[in-house]
C-alpha positions in Angstrom: 90.8 142.9 219.7 94.1 141.1 219.8 95.3 139.3 217.4 96.2 135.6 217.7 99.4 133.7 217.4 99.1 131.3 214.6 99.8 128.1 215.7 103.2 126.5 214.9 101.9 123.8 212.2 100.0 126.7 210.4 103.6 128.3 209.7 105.1 125.1 208.7 102.4 124.7 206.0 103.2 128.5 205.0 107.2 127.0 204.8 106.1 124.2 203.1 104.3 126.2 200.4 106.9 128.4 199.7 108.7 127.8 196.4 112.0 128.4 197.8 111.4 126.0 200.5 110.5 123.0 197.6 113.0 124.1 195.3 115.5 122.8 197.8 114.6 118.7 197.9 113.7 119.1 194.0 117.3 120.5 193.0 119.0 117.2 195.3 116.7 115.2 193.7 117.8 116.5 190.0 121.4 116.4 191.0 121.1 112.4 192.0 119.4 111.8 188.8 122.2 113.2 187.0 124.8 111.4 188.9 123.0 108.0 188.7 122.6 108.7 184.8 125.9 109.3 184.8 127.3 106.2 186.5 125.1 104.3 184.3 126.7 105.5 181.2 130.0 104.8 182.5 128.7 101.3 183.3 127.3 100.9 179.8 130.8 102.2 178.3 133.1 99.8 180.2 130.5 96.9 179.5 129.7 97.5 175.9 133.2 96.2 174.7 133.3 93.0 176.3 129.8 92.3 174.7 131.3 93.1 171.5 134.8 91.7 172.1 134.2 88.3 174.2 137.6 87.3 174.7 140.8 89.0 175.4 143.3 89.1 172.5 146.5 88.4 172.9 149.8 88.8 171.1 149.8 86.0 168.8 152.8 83.6 169.2 152.4 81.8 166.1 151.0 82.0 162.5 147.9 79.8 163.5 147.2 81.5 166.8 147.5 84.9 164.3 145.1 83.5 161.9 142.3 82.4 164.6 143.0 85.9 166.0 142.1 87.4 162.6 138.8 86.4 163.0 137.8 89.1 165.8 139.2 92.2 164.1 135.9 93.8 163.3 134.6 93.3 166.7 138.1 94.4 168.1 138.0 97.3 166.3 135.0 98.4 167.1 135.2 97.7 170.8 138.5 99.8 170.7 136.7 102.6 168.9 133.8 102.3 171.5 136.3 102.3 174.4 138.0 105.6 173.1 140.5 106.1 175.5 141.1 102.5 176.7 144.5 101.5 175.4 144.2 97.9 176.1 141.6 97.9 173.9 143.5 99.6 171.0 146.2 96.8 171.2 144.2 94.0 170.8 142.8 95.9 167.6 146.6 95.7 166.8 146.9 92.0 167.4 144.2 91.0 165.3 146.3 91.5 162.5 149.3 89.6 163.6 149.4 87.4 160.5 151.4 90.2 159.3 154.2 89.0 160.9 154.5 86.2 159.2 154.0 87.6 155.5 153.2 84.9 152.9 156.4 85.2 150.5 155.0 83.8 147.8 152.5 86.4 147.5 154.4 89.7 148.5 153.2 92.3 149.6 150.0 94.3 148.0 148.2 97.6 148.3 145.7 95.8 150.8 148.6 94.6 152.7 150.1 97.8 153.2 147.0 99.5 153.9 146.7 96.7 156.7 149.9 97.3 157.8 149.7 100.6 158.1 146.2 100.3 160.3 147.7 97.8 162.5 150.9 100.5 163.2 148.3 103.1 163.9 146.0 100.6 166.3 149.0 99.7 168.3 150.7 103.2 168.4 147.2 104.7 169.8 147.1 101.9 172.3 150.5 102.7 173.4 150.0 106.3 173.8 147.1 105.5 176.0 148.8 102.8 178.0 152.4 102.8 177.8 153.4 99.9 179.8 152.1 97.4 177.4 155.0 95.0 176.7 153.3 93.4 174.0 152.1 95.9 172.1 155.9 97.6 171.9 157.0 93.9 170.8 154.1 93.8 168.3 155.6 97.2 166.7 159.2 95.4 166.7 157.7 92.5 164.9 156.0 94.1 162.0 157.8 94.1 158.6 159.7 97.3 157.2 160.3 98.0 154.0 163.9 98.4 154.1 165.0 96.0 157.2 168.5 97.3 157.7 167.2 100.8 158.2 164.9 99.3 160.3 167.4 97.7 163.0 167.6 101.2 165.2 163.9 101.3 165.4 163.5 97.6 166.2 166.0 97.6 168.7 164.4 101.0 170.7 160.8 99.2 170.5 162.6 96.1 171.9 164.2 98.0 174.8 160.5 99.5 175.6 159.1 95.9 175.6 162.2 94.8 178.3 161.6 98.0 180.4 157.8 97.8 180.8 157.9 93.8 180.7 161.2 93.0 182.2 159.9 89.3 183.6 157.2 88.3 181.2 158.1 84.6 180.2 155.0 84.7 177.4 156.9 87.3 175.6 160.6 85.9 176.3 160.6 83.3 173.4 159.3 86.2 170.7 161.5 88.7 172.1 164.7 86.4 171.7 163.4 85.5 168.5 163.0 88.9 166.9 166.4 90.0 168.6 168.4 87.3 167.1 167.1 87.6 163.6 167.6 91.8 163.6 170.4 94.0 163.7 168.8 94.8 167.4 171.4 92.4 168.4 174.5 94.2 168.1 173.3 96.9 170.7 175.1 96.1 173.9 171.8 96.9 176.0 169.7 94.3 174.0 172.4 92.0 174.7 172.1 91.9 178.2 168.1 91.6 178.0 168.7 88.8 175.6 170.7 87.0 178.2 167.8 87.8 180.6 165.3 86.2 178.9 167.7 83.4 177.5 167.6 82.2 181.4 164.1 82.7 181.8 163.6 80.2 178.9 166.2 77.8 180.0 164.9 77.6 183.3 161.0 77.5 182.9 160.5 76.9 179.3 163.2 74.4 178.1 160.4 73.0 175.2 161.1 76.7 173.2 165.0 75.4 173.2 164.6 74.1 169.2 162.8 77.6 168.4 165.3 79.6 169.8 168.0 77.9 167.7 165.7 77.4 164.7 165.9 81.3 165.0 169.5 81.2 165.2 170.3 79.3 162.0 168.5 81.8 159.8 170.1 84.6 161.5 173.4 86.2 159.7 176.2 84.8 160.5 177.4 88.0 162.5 174.3 87.5 164.8 174.9 83.8 164.8 178.5 84.7 166.3 177.3 87.3 169.3 174.5 85.0 170.2 177.0 82.1 170.3 179.0 83.9 173.0 176.0 85.5 174.7 174.4 81.6 175.2 177.9 80.4 176.2 177.9 82.9 179.4 174.3 81.9 180.1 174.7 78.1 179.7 178.1 76.4 178.3 176.0 73.6 177.6 173.3 75.3 175.7 175.9 77.6 173.7 177.8 74.1 173.0 174.5 72.5 171.6 174.1 75.6 169.0 176.7 73.6 166.8 175.3 70.4 166.9 172.6 69.3 164.2 169.2 71.0 163.0 166.7 71.1 165.8 164.2 67.8 166.3 
């Protein structure tokens, strides 16, 4: 007696019952599940800092804005720790210590302020190590006080140069960079002088209301720096250069 050939649907059922046959779609599902979980974790990693820190902290431009930014310091530091490799978050954490740029001369530095200063430097340097194109972070480091101002002139010049290289036409940074250069030994650097002229052109063209602040910085500078800046200002705008010899800014 001859055996009949099994029907095709029966062979299909045998294949379907085969464990090896069942393993293929199972492995695919597991792979998709793992990939989906990874994407979900990445989304949480990106979203969590934004939920913790509800606003972007910019480099403070004056003492009042620095005091306002200080209130966000715990949230900014936590967001940076969660972000880990996000240099922008570490820079924002540093900016919340912007009050250190305008120290209280009446009380002077104490242990708490010195520790805060080291923390601010560390946060800014961490941000620049991860995102070295942040011109504001370079400027922040250039503005932080140093123990020996004269010894820090070379470092200040280097930091200012990096700020100029990474954000050469940033109008928001121009007034602060100019004021820092005028009141430090960095102004004696020939490269810095060219950058100063560039920032001065930007301010005179687009933010003339900043002129009194620049004149005030000029009047608080050393006689040597005043002489250098007078020459630079005369090259950019002779009328503005002449105004430096006028009375105090109103």
